N, C-alpha and C positions, 0 to 999 in steps of 0.2 A: 280736246278738254270734255270733261267729264258733266254730260247732261244729267246733274244730281238729280231732280225730279223721275227724271224717266229710270235713272238706276234704282233711286227708291221702289219706285211701282214696279222694277223686274223682282228687286230681291224681296220685297212684300207679297211677290204675287206666288212665288217659289215657297215661301216661309206658309202660304196659306195651302199651297200642295202638299206640303209635306204633314203638315198638322192635320190635313184631313186623313191623309193614312193612318197617321198615327192612332186619331180616333175610331176607326176601324176594329182596332187591335187592342186599344186600352182597355180596360177592365171600367175604370173611371177616369172621368177627364182632366180632375187635377188633385196634386199636383202633376205636371206633365213630369215623366219620367224619362230624363234627359240622356240616360244611355240607349234607351233601346229609340230615340227620337233619332240620335247618331248614326243606330245601327240600320235604321231605313235610309238614313242618307249618305250609307254604306262607308263609313266610318266607326275605326274601332277605339274605343275609350282605355286609355292605360295612364295611372298615375304614375308623377316620377320626381325625383328631388331637384326642386327648381332655385335662383337664387329669391329673396322675397318679395322684389319689384316685378316678378314674370310669374302671371297665373297660367299662361296655356301655350301649346305652341302644336299647328297643325304640319306633319310630316306624310311626305311619300313614301312607302317602301316597298321593296318586290311583293309581297306579299296583301297591298293595298295602302289604305289611307287611314293615318293613326292623329288622335285627337290626344296629346300628352293634356294633363292639368298636375298643378301643382301640390303632388303628395301632402303637404301643413296647410292647404286652405281648407277651411270646414265647406261642409258638404253643399251646402246653399251656395256660396261663390263659385265650387269648383262647376255648378250645374251653370250659371251664367258664362263661365268660360268655354262648357262644351259648347252652349248654343250661338257663343262669338265666332266658335271656330267652325260649327256648321256654317254659318252665315257666309264665312270666306268662300265656301265652295258654290255658292251660287253665284257670283262674280263670272263672267265672260270667260275671263281667264284669271286663274290665282296660282300664287307662288308655291312653291313646291312647302318651304316653310313659312310659316306667318307665326309671330310672336305677339301677345297680347300684353303689355307692358304699362308701367305707370309711366314711365316717359317716353313719348312718342315723334317723331319728326318728321318734317318736311311733308314730303308727297304722300306719305302714308296716313298722316290726320284725315283726312276726308273720310277712306276707305276706313280708317279704324272707328270713327262716328257710325258711317253707316251703320257696321256692325254691330256695335252696342245699340243700334236703335231698333234693328231688326231682330236681335237676339234678346232682347224687351220680349217683343212680338211672340218668339215663340215659347217663351218661360210664361208670359203672365200677356197671355190673347189681350185685345184692348175690349173687345165688350163683356165679356165676364169681369175683368178689373176695372172697367167703367162703374158697371153694378154695383160690386161690392163697396166700391168707391161713393156710391151713390148711395147708399143705404148707412156706410161708417161716417162719412162727410169729410171735406179736405182738411183734415186735420191728422198732424204727426202723430196723435198719438193711434191711429192707424196703421201707423207701420209694422208693428210687430204681428196684429193680425195677418195682415196681406202680407206678410213676409212668413208666417206657418201656412196660410192656404197655399201659396204658389211653391212653397220650398227655395224662396227665392233671399237673399241677402236682403236687408233692411236698405244698405245702398242703391241696390237695383231699384225697390220699391220706391226709393224716394224719385230716383230717375223718372221711373214711370208716371208717377202721381204729377211730376212736373210738366213732362209731355203732353199729360192731358189736363191740365190744371188751367183755370179760367184766370183771368185776370192778370194783372201783373203784380207775379210773385217771384221769390228765389228760395230754393232751398239749400241748404248749407250745411256739409258733412262737417262734423268739426271733431276734433281728436288731438291728444297731447302725445300719443304714441309716434315714437321717434321723432320728437319735436322738442327735444331738451328742455321738459318739463314746462311747456307754453302750449296753450290749445290753439289751434291753427285750422285753417280750413286747408280740409284734405282737396275737398270736391264741391263742383259749385254745378246746381241744377235748376236754369231759370225755365219759366215758363215763356211760351212764344210772344209774351207781350212786354215781358221784362226787358229793359235797355238800358242798364248800367252794367257796365263791364265787371265785375268782382274776378280779380286774378286769385288763383290758390296763395296756399303758404301765408298768410295773413294772419297773424298773431289778433285774438280775442285781448280787446284795452283790458286793463286789469280793473279791481277795482269798480266793476259795474254790474248792475241788476243782470243782465245778459250772462256775462263769466261766471258769476255766483251762481245761478241756476246750476251750471254745469257742475263746478267743486260741489255744491252742497246737494245733488242727483234731485232737483227739485222742478219740475215743469211748470213753465209759467205762460200764460198769454196776457200780453197786456201792450198796448201803446207806449214807445218809448222812443227816446231821442235817440238815435244809432250813429255812432261814426266809426265806419269799417272800411279802411282804404278809401276807396273812387265813392262808398255807401256814406252818404249823411244826410241826414234828415229824420222826421220824424214818420215811424213804420209801426205797423202791428206784428210784434214779434212772438213768436211762438217755440218755446224749447220743447226737445225732447229727448232729455241727458240720460244717459247709461255706464257703465262700468264693463272691463271685462280685464280678465288677467292671463297673463301671458310671462314665461319663465320665472315665475312667481312673484312677478310686479302686478299691480292693478293699476290699470290705467283708465283714462275718461276717454267716452265716446258717444256721439250722438249728434242730434240733427236743430238745424235751427230753421224758421220759414220767417221771411220776410215780406209782409204786403202791404199795398196802400191803405192805410186806415179811414182811408174817405169814403163815404158812401157812394152808391153809383147814380 
C-alpha cells in the first residue's frame, strides 16, 4: 500500500527541483512556460486530436518521451495537462501510457489526485499564489486575475484556492455544457476542513437565488438557505457566473463558493 504522505513529499520535492532549474533559465518567473518545463523534464509536447473527455497522454516512443495534449483544449487547460503528465514521471515507476480523463477508475484514482495536486504546484507555486491571494482576498472574483497571471484555467485556480483556503468551505464548478440544459456540478473543490461529501452531476434547483445568479450572469454574495444534494443548511453563498460559446451555442459556466456564515 502506498504511503500517501511520503509519496506526496517525494513528488513535491521533485517539483521543487524542476522549478529551480526552470527559474535559472526563464526570462521571467510567471507564467510558467510549461513546454520549457516539460523539456527540462525530458518530455516533448505535441498537440493531438483526442475525445472530449481526454486531455492528455504520456507516451514512450523510440526517440523519447512525449506528452500529447488535446488540440481542442484552450492553452490554459493544456498547461495543466502538461504539468500533470510531467508529474507522472516523478513516480518511482510509471506506466508507458498515462491518460488524464474526466473518468478515472479504481487503483488509478489516488495517483491521479496526487498528479493533479503536484501539477497545481508546478503551474501555480504555493508561495507566490498565496501572496497574490492574500492581496486579492479569498473571493471568487480573484479567479480571473489569478488565471491570467499564471496562465492557468479558472478550474485549476479554483482547485488551488481550495487547497490553500482556510475554514470550512467548498468551491463548486457549475455548467450546463453537456448537461441537457440543466446547470450541474462538474467538479468539487473542498478545503481541508469541509466535511460534507458533494457528488458531481447534481443539478442546481430551479427558481432559487443561486440558480438565477447564473442565468442572469449576476454575481452574488449573501447568506442563503441551501439545499443541494447532501448539502442542506444556511451558508454564505458567493457566485462567479460566466458564459462561453462553443459550436455557435452559448453556455453558462461558473463557480459557487459555500462557506459557514457563523463568525469564528
